[in-house]
C-alpha positions in Angstrom: 40.6 -39.0 -38.7 37.6 -41.0 -40.1 34.5 -40.3 -37.9 32.9 -43.1 -36.4 29.1 -44.0 -37.3 28.1 -42.8 -33.9 30.0 -39.4 -34.4 28.0 -39.1 -38.0 24.6 -39.9 -36.2 25.1 -37.4 -33.7 25.8 -34.6 -36.2 22.5 -35.8 -38.3 20.5 -36.0 -35.1 20.9 -32.2 -34.5 18.1 -30.2 -35.4 16.1 -33.0 -36.5 15.1 -34.9 -33.4 12.9 -32.0 -32.2 10.7 -32.5 -35.3 10.4 -35.9 -35.0 9.1 -35.5 -31.6 6.6 -32.9 -33.1 5.7 -35.5 -35.8 5.0 -38.2 -33.2 2.5 -35.7 -31.3 0.6 -34.9 -34.4 -1.6 -38.4 -33.7 -2.4 -37.0 -30.1 -0.7 -36.4 -26.5 2.0 -38.7 -25.3 4.1 -38.7 -22.4 7.9 -38.9 -22.2 8.5 -42.5 -22.0 6.0 -43.3 -24.7 7.6 -40.7 -26.8 11.1 -42.3 -26.1 9.9 -45.9 -27.0 8.8 -44.3 -30.4 11.9 -42.7 -31.1 14.1 -45.2 -29.6 12.9 -48.8 -30.8 14.8 -49.8 -33.8 15.8 -46.3 -34.7 18.8 -44.4 -34.8 16.9 -41.0 -33.6 17.4 -41.4 -30.1 20.2 -42.6 -27.8 18.6 -42.4 -24.3 15.8 -41.1 -22.5 18.5 -38.5 -20.8 18.4 -36.6 -24.2 15.0 -36.6 -24.7 13.7 -34.6 -21.5 16.0 -31.3 -22.1 14.7 -31.5 -25.7 11.1 -31.5 -24.5 11.7 -28.6 -22.3 13.2 -26.8 -25.1 10.0 -27.3 -27.4 7.7 -26.6 -24.4 9.6 -23.2 -23.9 9.3 -22.4 -27.8 5.5 -22.8 -27.4 5.3 -25.8 -29.8 4.1 -28.1 -27.2 2.0 -27.6 -23.9 2.2 -30.1 -21.0 -0.5 -31.5 -18.7 0.0 -33.9 -15.6 -2.3 -37.1 -15.4 -2.6 -39.2 -12.5 -1.2 -42.7 -13.2 -2.5 -45.9 -11.5 1.0 -47.3 -11.2 3.3 -44.5 -9.8 3.6 -40.8 -10.1 1.6 -38.4 -12.4 2.6 -38.5 -15.9 3.3 -35.5 -17.8 1.6 -35.5 -21.2 3.0 -33.7 -24.1 0.6 -32.1 -26.7 1.6 -30.2 -30.0 0.1 -26.7 -30.3 -0.8 -24.8 -33.5 2.7 -23.1 -33.3 4.2 -26.4 -33.2 2.2 -27.7 -36.0 3.3 -24.6 -38.2 7.0 -25.3 -37.3 6.4 -29.0 -38.2 5.0 -28.1 -41.8 7.8 -25.5 -42.2 10.5 -28.1 -41.2 8.6 -30.9 -43.4 8.6 -28.7 -46.7 12.3 -27.5 -45.8 13.4 -31.2 -45.2 12.1 -32.5 -48.5 14.2 -30.1 -50.4 17.3 -30.6 -48.1 17.3 -34.2 -48.7 16.8 -34.2 -52.3 19.8 -32.0 -52.6 21.7 -34.0 -50.4 20.9 -37.3 -52.3 21.6 -35.7 -55.7 25.0 -34.3 -54.5 25.8 -37.8 -52.8 24.8 -40.0 -55.9 26.6 -37.5 -58.4 
């Protein structure tokens, strides 16, 4: 059976999207919908907001992000996520590993 593009993308996303969230937070805190827009608009990284919030909960439990509630003028308070020093270290480790990994994959696929 030949996998569909959606199946391939699902497999590629696993273990990568959480680091993309951390990368988005390098420039400053953001709330969930803002992160969903960054990751989802014209991108294959996020399929729905429903997959983002469990991921945000996981990275918070790992100590990679902290959260604060900020009042909103147009509705309920927003939960803002901010990368921690441990999250920055995890992202740096990922980036170094990702670079080598993608080079190896590219070399293998092009040979």
